[in-house]
N, C-alpha and C positions, 0 to 999 in steps of 0.2 A: 147526170152528176148533180150532187147537192153541195151546198155550202159547207164550210168546215164546222162540224159540230163537235161535241165532246168525244163521241166515239170515233169520229174521223181523226181528231187530233191524237187520240190514243193509238190508233192504228198507225198513224204517221210516225209517232215516236218508236213504236215497236218495229216498224220497217227500218228505221235508222239503226236500231239495236241489232236487227237481224244481219246487218253487215258484219257485226262482231261475232255473232253466233247464228249461223245459217239455220239451225234447227227451229228458230222462231218463225221461219217462213211457213212452216207447216200449220201454224196457228193463224198467222197474219194473212196469208194468201194461199189457202189450201188448194192443191192440185195445179197451181200455177207458179212454177219457179220464175223468179225475177232475174236471177243471174246464174251462170253456169255452176258456180260453187254449190249453190243450193241443190242442184240436180245431183251432183256427186255425193253430197252428204245424205240426201234422201235415199239414193240408190244403195249406199253403204249401209244405212240404217235399216232399210227394207231387207237387204240381204242378211244382215245380222239377225233380225227378228225372224226371218223365215227359216234360218238354220237352227234356231234355238227352239227345242221342243217344249220348253217350259212356258206356261202361260205368262202373259204380261203382268207386271206388278200392278196392283189395284189402281194406283195413281195414273200410270200410263194408260191402262185400259180405259179408265174413266175419261181421261182427256180425249182419247180417240172416239169414245162413244158420244161425248158431247159434240165434238167437231162433226162427226158423221151425222148425228141427228140434225144439227144446224144446217149442214149441206143439204140433207134430204128435204128439210122444211123449205129451204130457199128454192131448190129445184122444183118442188111440188107447187110452190107459190107461183113461180114463173109459168109452169104448165097450166095451172088453173087460170092465170091471167090470160094466157093465150087462148084458153077455151071460153073466155068471157067473164071469168070470176073477178071479184073485186079484191085486189091484193091487200088493200088496207084492212079490209074486214078479216081476211084470212090471218094476216099477221097480228091483228089486234087480239084474236082468239089465242094465237100462239103466245103472245105477250102476256095475256091473262094467265095462261098455264105456267109460264116461266117466271112470273112474279106473283106467286100465291102468298096467302097469309101463312105464316109458320103454324104448325110444323110440317105442312104438306111439302113434298119434294117438288122442286121446280122442274117439271118435265112435261112436255106436251101429252095430253091425255090420249091422243091417237097414236103415239109412238110407244113401243115397248120400253119399259124402264130397264136400264142396264143392270146386270147382276151385281155390280159393285155398289149400286145404290139401293139394293134390297137388303133388308135385315140390318145387322150391325154394320156401321160404316167403318171401313178400314182406315179412314182419316177423320179428323175432327169434324163432327157433324155441323158445327157452327160455320165451318169454312166451306162446306159442300155447296150451300145455296149460292153464295157470291161467286164461287168458282164456275158453276154452271152458267150463271148469268153473264159473267164477264167474258167467258170463252165464247158463248153464243153471240154476244154483242160484237166481238171482233169479227166473227164469220159473217154476220149480217151486214156489218159495215163494209166489208170487202165487196159484198154483192152490191151495196149501195154505190160504192165508188166505181165499180166496173159496169154497171147497168146503164145503158143509154136511155132507156125508157124512163121518162120523168116520174110517172106515177109509181112504177116499181121502185125506182131509186129512192124516192122520198119515203115510201112505205118501209123499205129496208132500213133507211137511216133513222126514221122515227123509232122503230123497234130497237135498233142498236143503242140509241140514246137512252131509251126507257130502261133497257136491261143494264146498261152501264151505271146509270144513276141508282137503280135499285141495288146493284151489287156493291157499289161504294158505300151506300147507306147501311147495308146489312153486314158488311164485313167487320169482323171483330178487329180490334187494334192488333197490329203486327208487333210481336215481342221484339225488343231490341236485344242484340247480342251482347 
């Protein structure tokens, strides 16, 4: 476990909000329901999506793609660490890919880019970069919080903070209603 960092504080706030809207658990703590309501919401959502023959809307599909990529990177990092690799080096490379100079898409070079991020963007392109970074930050921070290995935990937390800081700096101002 690591000390409370910016990403850790953000995850904690989202955990509190997830008690109001359990759908947030899917981002904050993927694959690990924290309370029983989250399980029923996820099961109902999964059932609804599996019965719907239509493809996911671009925004939802992109969120799942970002989350799944982040999960895969985290799991691969753990496996590489168990095989003797240096997790901080692995995650530094991933961080460099996720925090590129514009206009490059923030995506790990070794992972396939989702269809939603190829060609014309279905959502505002200036918002795509910080969305990828902020979403990945939340996933990596949950790994930092749940990993008992100090080196892995610290490596995940550093990447989460780097991504969150970059996302906040890159995000365009939110229009007021």
